[in-house]
matplotlib code that plots the C-alpha trace (Angstrom):
import matplotlib.pyplot as plt

x = [15.1, 17.0, 16.2, 16.0, 16.3, 19.7, 21.0, 23.7, 25.1, 23.6, 22.7, 24.4, 22.9, 22.3, 19.2, 17.0, 16.8, 14.1, 12.7, 9.2, 7.8, 6.1, 9.4, 11.2, 8.6, 8.9, 12.7, 12.7, 10.3, 12.4, 15.8, 14.8, 16.7, 16.0, 17.1, 19.3, 20.8, 22.0, 23.3, 25.3, 26.6, 27.9, 28.9, 31.1, 33.2, 33.6, 36.0, 36.9, 40.3, 41.7, 39.6, 36.4, 36.7, 34.8, 36.8, 36.0, 38.1, 36.7, 34.4, 30.7, 27.6, 25.8, 24.6, 24.5, 20.9, 20.0, 21.9, 20.2, 16.8, 17.5, 18.6, 15.5, 13.1, 14.8, 14.4, 10.7, 10.3, 11.7, 9.2, 10.8, 8.2, 8.8, 9.5, 12.1, 13.7, 14.0, 15.5, 18.0, 19.3, 19.7, 21.5, 23.6, 24.5, 26.9, 28.0, 27.9, 30.1, 32.2, 30.2, 31.8, 29.9, 26.6, 27.7, 28.7, 25.4, 23.5, 25.4, 24.7, 21.0, 20.9, 22.9, 20.7, 17.5, 18.7, 20.5, 19.3, 21.3, 21.3, 19.9, 21.3, 18.6, 19.7, 18.8, 15.3, 12.3, 10.8, 7.1, 5.1, 3.8, 0.3, -2.3, -4.0, -7.4, -9.9, -12.6]
y = [4.3, 1.7, -1.9, -4.2, -7.5, -9.2, -11.5, -14.0, -17.3, -20.1, -23.7, -23.8, -20.7, -17.0, -16.6, -13.7, -13.1, -10.6, -9.8, -8.3, -7.3, -10.6, -12.5, -10.0, -10.7, -14.5, -14.2, -12.1, -14.6, -17.7, -16.2, -14.3, -11.2, -8.2, -7.8, -4.9, -6.8, -9.5, -7.0, -5.3, -8.6, -9.7, -6.3, -5.3, -8.4, -9.0, -7.6, -8.1, -8.9, -8.6, -10.5, -9.9, -12.8, -12.2, -12.8, -12.6, -10.0, -10.6, -12.6, -12.3, -12.9, -14.0, -17.6, -19.9, -20.7, -17.0, -16.8, -19.9, -18.6, -15.3, -17.1, -19.3, -16.4, -14.4, -17.3, -17.6, -13.8, -14.1, -16.7, -20.1, -22.4, -22.8, -26.5, -26.0, -23.1, -25.2, -28.1, -25.8, -24.4, -28.0, -29.2, -26.2, -24.4, -25.4, -28.2, -28.7, -25.7, -23.5, -21.4, -18.2, -18.6, -18.6, -15.6, -13.6, -14.4, -13.4, -10.1, -9.4, -10.0, -7.8, -5.0, -4.9, -5.0, -2.2, 0.1, -1.0, -1.1, 1.4, 0.0, 1.8, 3.6, 1.8, -1.6, -0.6, -1.6, 1.4, 1.9, 1.1, 4.1, 4.8, 4.3, 7.5, 7.9, 6.6, 9.2]
z = [-56.6, -54.6, -54.9, -51.8, -53.5, -53.4, -56.1, -55.1, -56.3, -54.1, -54.7, -58.0, -59.6, -59.2, -57.0, -55.8, -52.0, -50.8, -47.4, -47.6, -44.2, -43.6, -44.0, -41.7, -39.0, -39.5, -39.3, -36.1, -34.5, -35.5, -34.8, -31.6, -32.8, -34.9, -38.5, -37.3, -34.4, -36.8, -39.3, -36.5, -35.1, -38.5, -39.8, -36.9, -37.4, -41.1, -43.6, -47.2, -48.5, -52.0, -54.4, -52.4, -50.1, -46.8, -43.6, -39.9, -38.2, -34.7, -32.7, -33.7, -31.7, -34.9, -34.8, -37.8, -36.9, -37.3, -40.6, -41.9, -40.9, -42.7, -45.9, -45.8, -45.3, -48.0, -50.5, -49.6, -49.9, -53.5, -54.4, -53.5, -52.0, -48.2, -48.4, -51.1, -49.3, -46.1, -48.1, -49.9, -46.6, -45.3, -48.4, -49.4, -46.1, -43.4, -42.9, -46.7, -47.2, -45.0, -42.5, -43.8, -47.1, -45.1, -43.1, -46.2, -47.9, -44.9, -44.7, -48.4, -47.9, -44.8, -46.4, -49.5, -47.4, -45.1, -47.5, -50.9, -54.0, -56.9, -60.1, -63.2, -65.1, -68.3, -66.8, -65.5, -67.5, -69.3, -68.7, -71.7, -73.6, -72.7, -75.5, -76.5, -75.1, -77.8, -76.8]

ax = plt.figure().add_subplot(projection="3d")
ax.plot(x, y, z, "-o")
ax.set_aspect("equal")
plt.show()
C-alpha cells in the first residue's frame, strides 16, 4: 500500500506532513486554488540537478502564499497544533530562508499526497498475532 504522509526536514528537524481531506478543503479555500492546480503550477517548472537540489526551470504561476498555506495545513494534518503550525511557517519559511526551499517542500508534500510513496514491507509494523479464542 502507498503512504500519503511526507517526511521532510523543516524547522530544524525531520517532520511529518499529511493532508487528510479536511486539510485539503481548508487549503483550497485559503489558497483559492485546487491541490492539483498548485501541483501542476509547480511541477511543470521545477527540475532537479545533481545532488538533488531543486531548481526552477521556467516561470511558475505558483504563489508563495499558496505554498505556505499548503505547508501549514500539512503540518496541522500531521498533528501540529494550528497555532504552532502558523508560527512555524512565519518563522522558518521565506523570508527566513530562500523561497526555493518552500517551493521544493510544497512539491514534495503534493507529490506524496497525490501519488503516494511505497513503504518497504520490512519497515511496516506487523499486526500483532491474534490471541486464540478462549471459548
